[in-house]
N, C-alpha and C positions, 0 to 999 in steps of 0.2 A: 711245570713252571719253567724248567730249564729250556724246554722246547719253545715256550712263549718268548723268553729272553733271546734265544738263539735266532728267532724269526724277526726280532725287532731290529730295524735298520740302525746302523751306527751313525752318530752325528757326522763323523768325518766322511762318510760315504754319501749320504744324502740327508741334509739337515731337515729339509721340508718333510720328507717321508718319515724320518725319525720322529718328528713332532706328531704326525698323524697316527703313527703306530702307537706312540706312547699314550695319546688320548684314549685310544680304543682299548689297549691292553691293560691300562691302569684303571679301567672301569669308570672313566670320567664322563664319557659321552659316546653316542653312536649316531649314525645317520638315521634319519626318519623316512617315512613314506612320502613326505612332502619335500620336493626338491629344494635344496638350499637351507633346510631347517634341520635341527638336531634334537635328539633326546638327551637331556642332561640326566645322567644316572645318579643314584643316591650318593655315591662317594663324591662325585663332582659337585652335586648340589650342596653337600655338607660343607665344602670349601666356600661356595658362594654364600651360604648362610652365615658363616663366621665373618666373611667380609662385610656382609650386609649388617650384621649386628653391631660391629664396631663403627662402621661408617654412620649408621643411623644415630648412634650415641653421639658421635662427633658433630653431626649436623644439628642435632637438638641442642647441643651446647652453644651453638651460634645463634639460637633463637628460632630456627626453622621448625615447622610443624608438618606432619604428614597429612596428605589428603589424597583423594583419588578422582581422576577426571575421565571422561568417556574414551573408549577405544576408537570410536567412529567419529570422524570430523566432517562436517558439511564441506563439500568441494569449494563452495564460495568463500569459505574462511581462508583457504590457502591463496586466494586471489587478492587478499587485502594488502599483503606486504610483498612487493614485487620481487625483491632479491630472494626472499624466503621460498616463494613458490618455484622460482627458477632453479634454486639449489636442490629442491627435493622432487620436482615434477617427474623425473625419469625413474624414480625409485618407488613411486606410490602404487600400492595395491588398491583397487577401486571396487566398491560394492555397488552393483547396479540394480539388483533385484532382491526381493525379500521373501520369496517363496519358491519351493520346488513342487513338482507334480509327478505322478507315476506316468511312465510312458504307456501309450496305448497297447503296445505288444507285451506289457508287463515285464520287460527286460531290465528295468531299473527306473531311475528318476531323471528328470530334466528340469531346466529352469522354466518356470511358468512365465510366458511372455506377457501375461496380463498383470504380473506383479512387479512391473518396472517402477523404480523409485522416481519421484518427481525431481529430486536432486540426488546425484550420486554422493556416496559417503566414502571417505578416505580412511583406510586403516592407518592409525597414527604412525607417521615416521618420526615424529617429535610433537610435543604438545603445546608449543607457544600459542598457536592460534586459538585453540579451544579454551586454554587457560586465560588468555587475555580477554576473550569474549566474556568469560565468567567474572574476571576481576573488575570489569566496569560496573558490575552490580554490587561489588563488595567494597569499593573505594568511593567515598564521598568527600572526606575532608582530610586534613593533615593528621588528624587524630587516628586515622585508619592505617597510617604508615609508620614504619615499614611493614609490608605484608610479605611474609616469607613462607612459602609452601614447598614441600618436596613430595614426589610420589615415586613409589616403587612399582614398576609395571613392565610390560613387554612392548616392544615396538616392531614395526615391519618396514624393512627397506629392501626392495626387490633387487637382489644381487645376482650377477651373472656368474662370478667365480667366488666360491665360498670355501671356507676352512673352519673347522670346529673352533668355537670361542672367538677366533680372531675376526672372522667376517662371515656372518650368517644372515639369511633374509629376516628371520625373527631372532631377537635376542632380548635378554633381560637387562634392565638398567634402573638407575634412579635419575630423575631429572628435577632439579630445583629451579623454582621460578620466583623471583622477588621483585617487589615494587618499592620505590624510594621517592622521597620528596625532592632530593637534589642529585645532580650529576656526581658530586663528590662522594655521597653516600653509596651510590650504585657502583662506582668504580672501586671504592674501598671494599664493598661486598664481593665483587668479582675476584679481586686479588686475595681476599681472605679465604675464599673457598678453594682457590688454587693452592694456597698454603695447607689447607686441610687435606687435600688430595696428596700433596707432596709428603706431608707428615705420615699419612697412612701408608703410602708406598714404601717409605724408608723404614718406619718403625714397625710395621706389621708384615709387609711383604718382603722386607729385607732387600728392596729393589731401589738402587739409587736413581734419581731422576734429575733432569735439567729442566728448570723452569724458564719460561720465556713467553714472548708474544708472537702470534702468527703473522705472516705477511698478509697483505690484503687479498691475494689470490687464494690463500689457504684458510682464511677465517671462515667462521660459521655463517651460513646464509642469513642475512638480516642483521648481523652484529656490526658494531663499530670497532670492537676489538675482541679478539679471541686469545685467551691465555691458555697455555698448555704445559703439561708435564710430559717430557719425552724420555723414554727408557731405551737402553741399548740391549738387544738380545745377544745371545752367544755367537750368532753368525755375523755380528757387527751391524745388523739392520736396526733402524729405529722403530719404536712402537709408540704411537701416541696413546697415552694411558689415562688421560683425563683432561677435560677442557672446561673452562669457565668463561662465559661470554658477557661482555658489557654491551647491552643492546641499545643503549641510548634511549630515545623516545620513539623509535620506529614502530614498535608494536602498540605502544600507547596511542599514537596518532592513528594507526590503522584501525584500532578498535575503540577509539574515542574514550580512553581511560584518563579522566581528569580528576583532580581533587581541588577543594577550596583551601587556599593557603591561610596563614594566620591573619592576613589582611582581607580575607574573604574574597579573594580573586581566584578564578580557575586557572590551573596549570596542568600540563601533562606530566604524568609520573615518569620516573626513570627506571630502567629495568635491567635485570641480569637473568641468565640461566646457566646451569652447570650440571655436568653429568659424568658418571663412569658406568661401565657395563661389565657383563660377563667376559669381555675381552681381557679383563684383569687376570682371569684364570689362565688364559693363554700366555700373558706376560709372566706370570708366576712360573709356569712350566719352562718357558724358554730362557728365563734368567738363571735358573738354578739347576735344572735336572741334568742327568748324565745317562750313559749307556745302560746303566742298571735300572733306570726308571726315574720316577719322580724324586725330587729332593724338596721337601716342604719345610718352610720356616715354622718352628713350633707354635707360634701364635695363631697360625691359620690351619694347622694340621688337624683333621677330624679326630685322629687317634694320635696322641702325643707320645705315648709309651705303650709298647706291646710287650707282654711277658709270656714267654714260651717255656713250659716245663718239658724236660727230656727224661722220660721215665721207662722203667721196666716193670710193668705190672701195675695193677690197681692200688696195691698197698703203698708202693713208692709214690705214686701220683697223689694219693691222699695225704701222705706225709709232707710232700713238697707244697701242696695246696694249702695245708694248714700253716706251714712256715711262712708262706707268701701272703696269706690273707691279711694280716695287719699292715704289711707293706702296701698292698693295694688300697686298703681303706685310708691309710695315711696320705698316699699320693692323691687320691680323689678328694680328700678333705682339704688338700692344698690347692684344689682347683685344676688338677691335671687330669686330662682324659686318658683312661687306661683301658686296655683290652687284655684280658687274661685268656689266652688261647690254649685250652687243654683238650681241644677236640682230638678224637682218635682216628679220624678218617683221612688225615693228611700227614705225611712224614714231616719231621722237623725241617729238613732241607727245603721242602716245598714252601713251608710257612716262611722261612727266612727270606727266600727269594721273592715271595709274594709281598711281604711287608716292605722289602727294599723297593720293589716295583712301585708300591703305593706311597713311598716317601715317608713312612713313619719315622719321626726324628730319632727316637731312642728305642733300642731293643734290649730287653733283659732276658737272660736264659739261665735256668737252674737245672742241673742234672744231679744224679746220685752223689757224685763226689762233692759237688757244691753243697749239697744238703749236709754231708758229713763235716765239711770244713767251715760251714757258715759263711759261704761266699756266693757271689752271683756274677755272671759275665755281662758286661755292659758294652753295647756297640752303638756308636753314633752314626746316623745315616749320611751326614754331609761329608764325612771323611772316610767312612767305613772302618774307622779305628776301633779295636777291641781292647778291653782290659778286664781283669778280674778284680772285683771290689768286695770288701767285707759287707755282709748284710747289715751290720751295725752302721748307722749313718747313711744308708743308701737313699733314703727319702730326701734328705737335705742335699746329697750329692746330685741326685737326678734333677732336683729343682734348679740348682746352679748350672748343671750341664745344659738344660734347656735354654737358659738365658745365654750361656756361652755360645751355643749353636746359633741362636738368633743373631747375636752380635757378629759372630764369625762369618755367617752367610752374607750379611750386609757388607762387611769389610772386604770379603773376597770379591763380591760383585762390583764394589766401588773401585777397587784396585784394577780389576780387569777392564772396567769401563774407562777409567782415567788413562790407562795405558793405550787406549785407542781413540783418544781425542787429539787431533792434529791441527796445527795451523798450516794453511796452504794458500799460497798466493800465485801459483802457476797453474793455469788451466790444463795444460797437457799432462802435467804431473797428477793433477786431481783426477782426470779422466781415467788414468791407469790405476791409481791407488783406491779409488772409490769402489772398484770391483771387489776388493778384498774386505770391504765393510769398514765401519768406523764413523765417528762424527768429525766433520771437517769444518774448522772455523775459517771462514773465507770472507773477504771484503765483498760487499754487494752494493750496486749503484742504486738500488731501490726501485728498479723498473720491472714491470711484468714481462717485458720482452726478454730481458736477460734471464729471468726466472724460468720462462717457458723454454728458452734455448737449452739451459742446463738440464731440464727435465727430459726434453726430447733427445738430447745427445748422450745422456748418462743414466737415465731412469732414476736420478736422484732429485730430491726436492728440498726446498728450504723448510726445515723443521720449525725453526723459530729464531727470533732475535733473543739470545739468552740474557737473562738477568745476571748481574754479578760479574760480567766479563768487561774488562777495561776496553772502552771503545776509542781507538786511536785513529788518526787520519790514515787513509790508504787509497788504493786504486782497485777497482773491480777487476778480477782476474780474467773476466770474459770480455767486457766491453772496453776496458781501459779508462772508464770514466771515474770521477771521484766517488769514493765510497760513502754511503750514509751510515753503514754499520757493519760490524762483523756478525755473520749469521752462522747457524749450524746447518750444514747441508749433509744429507745422508740418503741412502736408499732405505725404504721403509716398507712396513706391512700395511 
């Protein structure tokens, strides 16, 4: 394990390589035989399951229900909404045939040319089209509204440059799709779901986010407005961590989804869609982790407490195990996930380093002297601080410690993020400072031309028009024209 850590790149040396090393060495994921796709390993998937369970609960509290829609979408569906097809056309994987056959020389298989599909099918890059084609059969009157469905699934977007969790050709996500009687209801729903994502990010991931609305250039293809939560990673880059879209009536009109209102007159419904993905695991890694490995917030850690006995012989191990058995039972009864590692095929030092690498929030260690004294060593992963604590009251102490770690991680991340948010009104200064990372609050004239120039000259983009920021009159630092808003500009993943 010492060799594993020694071989892991330091953040200060190469942040990008540190991230890739950590994903592999902490057993979160690995590259697959399919270019651009990854295998999510059990430990990485366990984190995703905890995210999924809590988000699913939060969605259902808003009234959403889970459903499932087909993986394959007729090509003609993507032609119905012009902006949507233009936004995703270059990323689509296309199914053209439905059968293989053995080669004549018996060397393998090939596509059977006689099995060509009459209409090609698209492996879903997102499901608006197939879902709205379905909704037209489910919605007849105002009594059927609102209709609020969510699905947990995979999607495929053919990516040229990939990185585990952050950007892969196939990824896991949830996508919510809702239909409403009025514009106001739909806009309220889109904003409500953004709040759900922000609350999850801060309360569960211990990751502070900025909420805001995307510029027209950056919004979702086919949406009237895209709301976003933006997080800052340790290298100062932004990561879009969740989006909620107000789709207006675009998809309702494209798929003829109407309802009879209370006056018995037909109207098009109003729509939203919203989603987060396994990209959140990448966000979790890059917000909190260090050169020793993962640092996981207790609420999302697959193992919240690991207990390691240090013993000399089977008799002492039996005595320590007996002493710790009621502690383990009490912790589990309190809803805390515990692993008791009494395996004899690894040295204690290896175990310590391995659990640090995997980000287990709390480590308890009991040796022979602790057994005699009725004490136990406690280490918290976020600060690596150790202390010796009486075995009496240890369960209550660990319960509170996990809460303290969760709160401390959020506060640390928030202070770090806030110290790297800058107001900037000088373009030359911005071009120099943006290389070091951070969120820059800058006046913007509202034009796509200015936005494109900033991106071309600095590789930074407008992340959002942030909510809660006082908007005062000003001048665009690039064009010199009057500002329409202060926006957050940053380099991003």
